[in-house]
C-alpha atoms as a printed R data frame, in Angstrom:
   type eleno elety resid chain resno      x       y       z
1  ATOM     1    CA   UNK     A     1 95.784   9.608 -67.766
2  ATOM     2    CA   UNK     A     2 95.345   7.174 -64.885
3  ATOM     3    CA   UNK     A     3 95.873   8.109 -61.254
4  ATOM     4    CA   UNK     A     4 97.249   5.855 -58.539
5  ATOM     5    CA   UNK     A     5 95.013   5.201 -55.496
6  ATOM     6    CA   UNK     A     6 95.561   3.285 -52.242
7  ATOM     7    CA   UNK     A     7 92.985   0.739 -51.055
8  ATOM     8    CA   UNK     A     8 92.225   0.440 -47.326
9  ATOM     9    CA   UNK     A     9 90.564  -2.532 -45.613
10 ATOM    10    CA   UNK     A    10 87.188  -1.528 -44.176
11 ATOM    11    CA   UNK     A    11 87.578  -3.766 -41.093
12 ATOM    12    CA   UNK     A    12 91.169  -3.399 -39.866
13 ATOM    13    CA   UNK     A    13 92.029  -0.169 -41.769
14 ATOM    14    CA   UNK     A    14 95.339  -1.501 -43.085
15 ATOM    15    CA   UNK     A    15 96.636  -0.187 -46.402
16 ATOM    16    CA   UNK     A    16 97.106  -3.345 -48.464
17 ATOM    17    CA   UNK     A    17 96.738  -2.608 -52.166
18 ATOM    18    CA   UNK     A    18 97.311   0.040 -54.808
19 ATOM    19    CA   UNK     A    19 95.217   0.415 -57.939
20 ATOM    20    CA   UNK     A    20 94.834   2.812 -60.844
21 ATOM    21    CA   UNK     A    21 91.737   4.551 -62.073
22 ATOM    22    CA   UNK     A    22 90.888   7.061 -64.767
23 ATOM    23    CA   UNK     A    23 91.348  10.687 -63.757
24 ATOM    24    CA   UNK     A    24 88.099  12.019 -65.220
25 ATOM    25    CA   UNK     A    25 86.023   9.475 -63.196
26 ATOM    26    CA   UNK     A    26 87.289  10.803 -59.872
27 ATOM    27    CA   UNK     A    27 83.811  11.558 -58.473
28 ATOM    28    CA   UNK     A    28 83.173   7.883 -57.670
29 ATOM    29    CA   UNK     A    29 85.342   6.250 -54.999
30 ATOM    30    CA   UNK     A    30 86.667   2.814 -55.847
31 ATOM    31    CA   UNK     A    31 85.430  -0.185 -53.774
32 ATOM    32    CA   UNK     A    32 86.714  -3.717 -54.370
33 ATOM    33    CA   UNK     A    33 86.416  -7.029 -52.561
34 ATOM    34    CA   UNK     A    34 90.020  -8.109 -51.937
35 ATOM    35    CA   UNK     A    35 91.825 -10.533 -49.608
36 ATOM    36    CA   UNK     A    36 93.218  -8.881 -46.483
37 ATOM    37    CA   UNK     A    37 96.293 -10.702 -45.122
38 ATOM    38    CA   UNK     A    38 95.877  -9.099 -41.685
39 ATOM    39    CA   UNK     A    39 92.210 -10.186 -41.308
40 ATOM    40    CA   UNK     A    40 92.938 -13.434 -43.197
41 ATOM    41    CA   UNK     A    41 89.685 -13.218 -45.166
42 ATOM    42    CA   UNK     A    42 88.204 -11.354 -48.154
43 ATOM    43    CA   UNK     A    43 86.930  -7.920 -47.118
44 ATOM    44    CA   UNK     A    44 85.737  -4.740 -48.751
45 ATOM    45    CA   UNK     A    45 88.608  -2.387 -49.624
46 ATOM    46    CA   UNK     A    46 87.860   1.296 -50.248
47 ATOM    47    CA   UNK     A    47 89.842   4.052 -51.887
48 ATOM    48    CA   UNK     A    48 91.611   6.303 -49.394
49 ATOM    49    CA   UNK     A    49 91.259  10.085 -49.416
């Protein structure tokens, strides 16, 4: 089973993306380098709580 998570930009704190991850790996928070349209550059996006 995969759970849906929301990714938040680390600079402007806007919620830009959604992703899925495996449920049994929930101890590690997801971090991806994605393009932020508000900052207009690639930034680190972290999984929200």
